[in-house]
Each structure stands twice: as structure tokens, then as C-alpha cells.
C-alpha positions as CSV (number, residue, x, y, z in Angstrom):
1,M,0.0,0.2,-0.2
2,V,3.0,2.4,0.8
3,F,4.6,1.6,-2.3
4,D,1.4,2.2,-4.2
5,R,1.1,5.5,-2.8
6,I,4.6,6.5,-3.6
7,S,4.4,5.3,-6.9
8,D,1.2,7.4,-7.4
9,G,3.2,10.3,-6.1
10,N,5.9,9.7,-8.3
11,I,3.6,9.5,-11.3
12,A,1.8,12.8,-10.3
13,W,4.9,14.7,-9.6
14,S,6.3,13.6,-13.2
15,I,3.1,14.6,-14.8
16,Q,3.1,18.0,-13.2
17,K,6.9,18.6,-14.0
18,T,6.1,17.6,-17.6
19,D,2.9,20.0,-17.6
20,F,5.4,22.8,-16.4
21,S,7.8,22.2,-19.0
22,L,5.4,22.1,-21.9
23,E,3.7,25.4,-20.3
24,N,7.1,27.1,-20.0
25,G,8.3,26.1,-23.5
26,Y,4.9,27.2,-25.1
27,L,5.5,30.6,-23.3
28,R,8.8,31.2,-24.5
29,F,7.6,30.3,-28.1
30,M,4.6,32.7,-27.9
31,E,7.0,35.5,-26.2
32,N,9.1,34.9,-29.4
33,R,6.4,34.9,-31.9
34,A,5.2,38.0,-30.4
35,S,8.7,39.7,-30.5
36,V,8.8,39.0,-34.2
37,I,5.8,40.5,-35.1
38,G,6.3,43.7,-32.9
39,V,4.2,42.8,-30.1
40,D,5.6,43.4,-26.4
41,P,6.7,39.6,-24.9
42,R,5.0,40.6,-21.7
43,T,1.6,40.2,-23.2
44,F,1.8,36.4,-22.8
45,Q,3.6,36.3,-19.5
46,I,1.4,34.2,-16.8
47,P,-0.3,35.4,-14.9
48,L,-1.5,38.1,-17.1
49,K,-1.0,41.3,-15.5
50,Y,0.2,43.2,-18.7
51,N,-2.2,45.6,-20.4
52,A,-1.0,47.0,-23.9
53,K,-3.5,49.5,-23.5
54,Q,-2.3,50.8,-20.3
55,D,1.5,50.5,-21.3
56,P,3.1,54.1,-20.9
57,Y,5.2,53.1,-24.1
58,E,2.2,52.2,-26.2
59,F,2.7,53.8,-29.5
60,T,1.2,57.2,-30.5
61,W,1.1,58.5,-33.8
62,Q,4.4,60.4,-32.8
63,D,5.8,57.2,-31.7
64,N,5.4,56.0,-35.0
65,L,6.3,58.8,-37.1
66,F,9.5,60.4,-35.5
67,P,11.6,57.0,-35.5
68,A,10.6,56.2,-39.1
69,N,11.2,59.9,-40.4
70,V,14.8,59.5,-39.3
71,V,15.5,56.6,-41.2
72,L,13.4,57.8,-44.3
73,T,15.2,61.2,-44.3
74,S,18.6,59.5,-44.2
75,F,17.4,57.3,-46.9
76,F,15.9,60.2,-49.3
77,Y,19.4,62.2,-48.9
78,S,21.9,59.8,-49.6
79,M,20.5,58.3,-52.6
80,M,21.2,61.7,-54.4
81,C,25.0,60.5,-54.6
82,G,24.3,59.0,-58.0
83,L,23.7,62.3,-59.4
84,S,27.2,63.3,-58.7
85,F,28.6,60.1,-60.4
86,T,26.1,61.0,-63.4
87,L,27.6,64.7,-63.6
88,E,31.0,63.1,-64.1
89,K,29.9,61.1,-66.9
90,E,28.0,64.1,-68.6
91,A,31.1,66.2,-68.1
92,G,33.7,63.6,-69.6
93,T,35.6,63.8,-66.3
94,L,35.0,60.0,-65.8
95,E,36.0,58.9,-68.9
96,R,39.3,61.2,-68.6
97,T,40.1,59.5,-65.2
98,L,39.7,56.1,-66.6
99,A,42.0,56.9,-69.3
100,S,44.7,57.9,-67.1
101,G,44.6,54.5,-65.6
102,V,42.4,54.6,-62.5
103,K,40.4,51.8,-62.4
104,I,36.2,52.1,-62.2
105,R,36.1,50.4,-58.9
106,H,38.8,52.7,-57.5
107,V,36.3,55.8,-58.5
108,R,33.4,53.9,-56.9
109,M,35.0,53.0,-54.0
110,S,36.0,56.9,-53.2
111,Y,32.6,57.9,-53.9
112,F,31.3,55.0,-51.3
113,L,34.1,56.4,-49.0
114,C,33.1,60.1,-49.4
115,E,29.3,59.7,-49.2
116,T,30.0,57.4,-46.2
117,V,31.5,60.2,-44.1
118,T,29.0,62.8,-45.5
119,S,26.2,60.2,-44.2
120,I,27.4,60.3,-40.7
121,M,27.3,64.0,-40.5
122,Q,23.9,63.8,-42.0
123,V,22.5,61.2,-39.6
124,A,24.0,63.4,-36.8
125,I,22.1,66.3,-37.8
126,V,19.0,64.8,-38.5
127,F,19.0,63.3,-35.0
128,A,19.9,66.7,-33.5
129,I,16.9,68.4,-35.4
130,R,14.5,65.8,-34.4
131,L,15.6,65.5,-30.6
132,L,15.9,69.5,-30.1
133,T,13.0,70.6,-32.1
134,T,10.6,68.1,-30.9
135,G,11.7,67.7,-27.6
136,Y,11.1,64.0,-28.0
137,N,13.5,61.5,-26.2
138,I,15.1,58.1,-27.0
139,K,14.0,55.4,-24.5
140,G,16.3,52.9,-26.0
141,S,20.3,53.1,-26.9
142,F,21.3,55.9,-29.1
143,V,24.3,54.2,-30.4
144,L,21.5,51.4,-31.9
145,C,19.3,54.2,-33.4
146,F,22.2,56.0,-35.0
147,A,23.5,52.5,-36.3
148,I,20.5,51.6,-38.0
149,A,20.2,55.2,-39.5
150,F,23.7,54.8,-40.7
151,L,23.4,51.3,-42.3
152,T,20.0,52.6,-44.0
153,C,22.3,55.4,-45.7
154,L,24.7,52.9,-46.9
155,V,21.9,51.1,-48.4
156,S,21.0,54.2,-50.3
157,I,24.4,54.9,-51.4
158,G,24.6,51.7,-52.9
159,G,21.8,52.0,-54.7
160,G,22.6,55.7,-56.1
161,L,25.6,54.4,-57.0
162,L,24.0,51.4,-59.0
163,F,21.7,54.1,-61.0
164,G,24.6,56.3,-61.7
165,A,26.2,53.0,-63.3
166,I,23.1,51.9,-65.1
167,F,22.2,55.3,-66.5
168,S,24.3,58.0,-68.3
169,K,21.9,61.0,-67.8
170,R,20.8,63.1,-64.9
171,L,17.3,63.1,-65.7
172,E,17.3,59.2,-65.6
173,V,18.9,59.1,-62.4
174,T,16.5,61.5,-60.9
175,L,13.7,59.7,-62.0
176,A,15.0,56.3,-61.0
177,S,15.7,57.8,-57.6
178,I,12.1,59.6,-57.4
179,F,10.4,56.1,-58.3
180,V,12.3,54.3,-55.6
181,M,11.9,56.9,-52.8
182,I,7.9,56.6,-53.6
183,V,7.8,53.0,-53.5
184,A,9.9,52.6,-50.4
185,L,7.6,55.3,-48.5
186,E,4.3,53.9,-49.7
187,T,5.6,50.1,-48.8
188,S,7.6,50.9,-45.7
189,G,4.7,51.1,-42.8
190,I,5.4,54.6,-42.4
191,L,2.0,55.8,-44.0
192,W,0.0,53.0,-42.4
193,P,0.6,49.6,-40.6
194,L,1.8,46.5,-42.4
195,E,-0.5,44.6,-40.3
196,M,-3.4,45.9,-42.4
197,I,-1.6,44.3,-45.4
198,S,-2.9,40.9,-46.7
199,P,-0.5,38.3,-45.2
200,Y,0.1,37.0,-48.9
201,Y,1.5,40.1,-49.7
202,R,3.3,41.5,-46.5
203,W,6.5,39.3,-46.9
204,A,7.1,41.6,-50.3
205,Y,6.6,45.0,-48.4
206,M,8.9,44.0,-45.7
207,Y,11.5,42.2,-47.4
208,L,11.5,43.8,-50.7
209,N,11.7,47.3,-49.4
210,P,15.2,48.4,-47.7
211,I,13.7,50.4,-45.0
212,S,10.5,48.6,-43.7
213,L,12.6,46.5,-41.4
214,P,15.0,49.3,-40.2
215,V,11.8,51.7,-39.7
216,E,10.5,48.8,-37.3
217,G,13.5,48.1,-35.5
218,M,14.1,51.9,-34.9
219,R,10.5,52.1,-33.5
220,R,11.2,49.4,-30.9
221,V,14.5,50.7,-29.8
222,W,13.4,54.5,-30.0
223,N,10.1,53.9,-28.1
224,S,10.4,50.4,-25.9
225,G,14.1,50.4,-25.2
226,W,14.5,47.2,-27.0
227,G,18.0,45.8,-27.6
228,L,20.0,43.4,-29.8
229,E,18.2,40.5,-27.7
230,H,15.1,41.1,-29.7
231,S,14.9,39.6,-33.2
232,V,13.1,42.6,-34.4
233,V,16.4,44.7,-34.0
234,R,18.5,42.1,-34.9
235,T,16.7,42.1,-38.5
236,A,16.9,45.8,-38.4
237,F,20.7,45.5,-38.7
238,L,20.9,42.4,-40.7
239,A,18.5,43.7,-43.9
240,P,20.9,46.6,-44.6
241,I,24.0,44.6,-44.6
242,V,22.0,41.9,-47.0
243,W,20.9,44.9,-49.2
244,I,24.5,46.5,-49.3
245,F,26.0,43.0,-50.5
246,V,23.0,42.5,-52.9
247,L,23.5,46.2,-54.4
248,S,27.5,45.5,-54.5
249,M,27.0,42.3,-56.5
250,V,24.6,43.9,-59.0
251,S,26.8,47.0,-59.7
252,R,29.7,44.2,-60.1
253,I,27.7,42.7,-62.8
254,V,26.6,45.8,-64.5
255,R,30.0,47.1,-64.7
256,K,31.4,43.6,-66.4
257,M,28.5,44.1,-68.7
258,Q,29.3,47.7,-69.6
259,T,33.1,46.6,-69.9
260,N,32.5,43.9,-72.3
261,K,30.4,45.8,-74.8
């Protein structure tokens, strides 16, 4: 009889331990999913004490606009570097430079480095204007916000140099840049939440737009104080790096095609 009670107690303890492990595993899964889609993970913690509607960090129109505006402004200004590259083509300066023995990759690298330095100052000015004129403070790491905006600038520089390599007229580069800016603005989640878009098309808005993921990451760092431990913030860093690599490879292919003509 004693052994039966001990056995029953062990079984009950094992079942309770298994249920506890399953519950914790499921809660961790739900918190991770919540982080991926941009919901505060505290929403799924047990007991249910967190209420997003009473959260002091709940997003307002300012919370959505200000961080996104920093990324958007940085992206727009940096893309204009393609015009400088095209001006050298039209003036014949680029042709004379190449005739002197300088490689085209050296010219492009010099443009990229110069624009990188300019972008650092540009991002600093944008942050200074936003923080000083609006009185809006960053709740997270300023370094993370600055790095996200800077990486977005590098993506824009790569796109501008790609347009400068493909097109030979200022008007063509200008129209291509404006087209990309409009598409990026409309599909970045700045004008309306991406959650309103059909799930079948949402991946295109998220992953085929170079600023949508950085915008979401910037909002979470700026408003909620999130760090690199959240996948949304990590993705905001990874996405621009992937875009820089892709644009570099496309520019390399275009340059080879033009050389073989």
C-alpha cells in the first residue's frame, strides 16, 4: 500500500513537471513570436498582468512618425549621390579619369567612402533636429538608433551608385531615384501599419523594401527600449547589410556587362 502511494506520488510529480515544462516551452515560443511580429512579449507572461492599452510606451502617432522619419530622411538624402556620379559622366571627367589608368572600382570606392563620411554627419544632423526641435527623447540606446540610420544610408548610397552606373543622364537617375523613394515610402509601414496588408503580400512589403525592417527596428529601440536580444532589432541590422551586399553584386555585374560591350 505504501509503495502504491509512493508510485502514485511519483507519477503525479512527473506529470506536473511535464506540464510545467510544456507550459514554459509554449510561453517561450509565444513570447518569441510576439517579438517577431512587434508585440510586447510581456503580453503572454503568466499571470496575465500586462495590458498593452495601459502601457506607458504604447505607440502614438508621434511614436510611429518620428523614428520612421529619421530612417526615411537618411535614405532619401543619401540616394542623391548617383547624380554626382552621372555628372562626371556627362562632363567627361570620368572618362578622362579612367584613361589615366584609374580603375572604375577605385572611383566607385572613393565615392562610397566620401558619401559614408557625409552620411555620418547627415544622420547626426537629422537626430539633432528631431531631438532638439520636438523635445522627444529616445527610450532605448542612441547608439543602436544611430547605427540603424547609418546602415540605411549605406544602402541608399549603394542604390544611388547603381543608378549612376546603369544610367548616363541626370534626368534618368533623378526619375529612377524618385520612383524608388515613392515605392519605399508607400510600402515601408510609415503611412499605414503593415499589419493591415494581406499576409500574402506582406512579405514583399517587408523584405523587398530596404527600409521597412529598419523602420520597425528603429521604432522598437526608440520607443520601447529594445536591444539586440530582440529579433526585430537584430533583423533591422541584418537587412541593410544584406541589401548592401546585393547592391554591390548587382553593380559588379553591371560594370562587367558595360566593360564587355
